N, C-alpha and C positions, 0 to 999 in steps of 0.2 A: 504494499499499499504505499503510495507516495502523496504527500500533501505539504503545503506551505503555510506559514503563518501569514498574517495579514500584511500586505504590501511586500510580499516576497522578501521579508527581511531574512529569513533563514529556512532552508527546506530540509525536512526530515524524512527519511525512508524507513518505514517499520516493516521488516520481512524477516523470514527465517533464514538463517546461515547455512541450514542443511537441506537436503531433499525430502525430508520428513514433512508431513503435512503440518501447516501451521496450527497453533492452538485455537480452540474455539473462542478464547477470551483475548482481549487486547494485551499487547505488550506492556508489561508493569516496569516503570523506570523510576528510580529515586534519583532526584537532582540534590545534592548536598551543597548548600550554599545559595542563598537568596539574593545575591548582588546582581549587578546588570547582566553578567553572563548567565549565571544560574537561572534568574527569572526568564530571560530571553529563551534559554533552552527549554525550560518547562513549558513555556507558552507554545513553542514550536512543536514539541512532542505532543501536547494535548491537542493541538490543532490538527496533527497528523493521525489522531486516533488512538494514541497510546494512553495509558492510564498513568499520569504523571503526578508524582508526589514532590513537592518542593519543601525541603527541610532547612530551616533558617534559625540560627541560634538567637539572634537578636533583631526581631523585625521592627522594634521601636527605636533601635540604636542610630546614632549619628556618626557614621564612619568618617573619621578624618581623611580628607582628600582635597587636593588643589581645586579640582572641579572644573578645569578647562577641558572642552571636548572639540573635536573638529567639526567644523560647520556642516559637512556632509552627513554627519551622524544623525542630525535632526530628521533628514528625509529618509536615510537608509534604515533607521529604526522607528520611524514614525513617532518621533518624540514631539509632544505639543509645544508650541512656542511659548506658552504661558508659563512652563516650568523653568525658563531661562531667567536667572536673576540679572545678569549683566550682559551687554553686548560689547566686548572690548574691541576698540578700533585702533587703540594706541598701545603699542608694547615697547617698553623701554628695558634695555640691557645695561646694567650698571657694572663698570669694570672694578677691579681691586682697588684702584686709586680714585673710585667714585666718579669716573667720567661716564657719561650716559650715551648710549648709541640707540637711535630710533630705528626699531625694526618694523615700524608700522608700514614702511614701504614695501615690505615683503607681501603684504596682504592684497589680494586682487581687488580691484575697484568693487565697492559695494559689499565687500565681504567683512565679517566679523568673527571673533572667537567667543562662542557661547560660554558663559560661566554659570554653573548651577551647583546646588548642594546634592551631595550623594544620596541623603536620606529622602529627599524629594524625588529624585529620579527612581531610587530603588523602590519606593513605595508605589509609585505609578506603574512600574514594570511588574511588580507582584500582583497588583490589582489586574493588570492585563492578563497575566497568566491565569489568574483565578476565573476571569471572564471566559477564558478558553477551556475552563473545566479542569485545570490542574488544581490538585488539592494541597493546600498550604498547611505544613505542620511546624509550628514554632517548637524549636527543640535543639538539643546539642546531641550530635552523633558521637557516641563513644567508642564504638568499634564495628568492624564488619566481619561476618563469617562468610568465607568464600564458598563456593559450590563444591561438593565432594564428587559430584559427576555431572556430565552434560545435561542432565534432566533436572538437577537440583537448583534451588533459587539461591540468590545472594540474600543475607540476612543483615539488615541494617538496624543495629541496636542503638536507641537514643533516649535521651531523657527529655520528657515533654515539658515545655515551659507554660502551657496552657491548661493543664489537667491537675494542677496542685503540685507542691513541692515533692521532688524525688520520684514522680511518676515516670515509669519506664515504659517503652514500647519497642516493638520489633516489627520491621517491614520485611515482607518477602517479596522480592523484585527479580525481574529477569535481567536488569542492566542498571548500572550505577554511573551517573555523571558527577564527576569531582569537580565542583566549583567553589571549593571551600578555602582558597586563599593560599598564602605563602606558606603556612604551616599546616598544609592540607593532611588531614587524618586519611582521607581516601587515598592519596599518594602514598603514605606510609604503609597503609594496610596492603596495598596491592604491589608494593616494592617498585614504585615508579622511578626511583633513582634520585640522586642529588640535583640540586640547582643552586644557583648564585642568588643570594638575597641582599637587599639594601636595608639600611635603618633609616627612618626618617622621623621628623617630630613636626607637628603642626599646632598652632593656636589660632583660634578665632578671636578677633578683637573688634569691639564695637567703638566707632569713632563719632565725635560730634559731627553734625550735619555739615558744616563748613569743610572739615577734614575728608568726610566722605565725597563731598562733591569733587574734591580733587582725584578721586579714584572712580569717578562716574563711569568712564569708558576706558580706564587705564589699568594695565597690569604691569608689574615690575618683576624682573628676574635679576639677581645679584649673583655674580661669579667672583672667585677669590678663595684662597686658603683659609680666610678667617670664617667663611660660610660654608665651604665644602670643597675638599680637594679634588673631587670627580663629578660632582653634580652641580647644583646652584640653589640658592634661596629664592623664595618667591613671595610676592605680595599680590594676591588675587582678589578682586572685589567680588562680594556677594550682595544679597539683597540690602542688608543694613549693617554689614561689617566687612572686615577683610580677613582673609586667611593668610597667616604668615608661617612659613616653615622652611625646612632644609632637610636635605637627605645625603646619604653617602653609602658606598660600598666598601670603600678602602679604609675608612677611619671610624668604624662603628663605636669604639669606645670613647670617641671625641664628640659624641652628639650634643652633650651639655654645652660644651664650649662653642660648637657650630651654631647652635640655635641662638646663644647669647650674641654670637656674631651678627646674624642676621637682624636681631632686634636692635644691635647698636649701630648698624649701617642704615637702617630704616628709622631715622630720627622722628619723623612725623608720626609714625605709629607709636613709637616709644613715648613721646611727649604727650600725645593727644588721646591715649587709650582711656575711654569711658569705663568700659567693663570688659570682662572676658566672657565671650558667649561660650567658648569651649577651651578651657585651659588644661592642658595635659600635664601630668606629672612626670618627672624624669624617670620614675619607675615604671611608667607604662609605655614603654618604648614601642615604636611603631615600625613594622617590617613590611616589605613587599617582595614579591618574587620577580625577577627580570627575565623577560623572554626577548627574543629577537624583535628588532623594530624595523618598521617600513621606512620608506625615503620621506613620508609625510609626517608621521607622528609615531612616538614610541608606545608600543603596547606593553602593559604591565598589569600585574594584579594589585589589587588595592593594598593601601596601607592597613595592616592589621596588627593587633596586639601579639606579644610572644606566645600565648597560649590559645590565641583566637583560632576558630575554624571558620573565618568569615569568607565570603564568596570571591570568586574570581571575576575580574572585570577587564575592561579594555578602555584605558584612559591615557591621555598625554601625561608625561612626567617632565 
């Protein structure tokens, strides 16, 4: 059976891998992780006729994320325009000596960089998956039992967060989609191998109206060893605040110093901060898994906590 999700965002084929007759019931698939990738996969599977279960640990959580996406993603994933907080048309890159270069000229005429909050995007995508008849299961996957034979199911063991403290459940499925982030339990359980991770840190800072007006359509990126030896620091505008963060692969133990560096370089944010919308402690480090990038934007998994099983996504970094 072949079907596609709305607007041809992603196509799913549900068929038997052997010559034996297909089962009378739909294919059962557990998608672990309800971020952009997991929610989109669950929607596509449900639209293709599979019985999709979307397991997300923290549906109400606000995952730290810069929040810039490619403009083409709005159409390719049918994302409503009213989810976009800011439309950046000015991009400033600041050197180690605080000389600024205007990268806005790289944008085609009439183009912009959409900025949105991850929690807003993820909530919309999960609702869309549910509308396609995927089953949403708030809960933490604790382990998998792999099939003993070709006719046996996968068993997904999880702790439900909607049925009372400590309530445990088991899903019997034919396939599992691991969309649970940099510290993926699915990847560990199936022996998917190692990968490179980065560590990152981000705060959300609310500014007075006059200071926010400065960032109305402006995003800033800071480079230099004081903010990151191999990444960059960012100040990205959102609806009523700015996201300020940095990341690194090579200098993970120095993340405290690097975040202090971006705050020191961005004097306007440091001096004008009204309140912290989302202030992270240095004990809750944020990781993301790095995968190959295209020529247009880098694809990565989202920033997650060290023990998080949060979903995979595809966002610029």
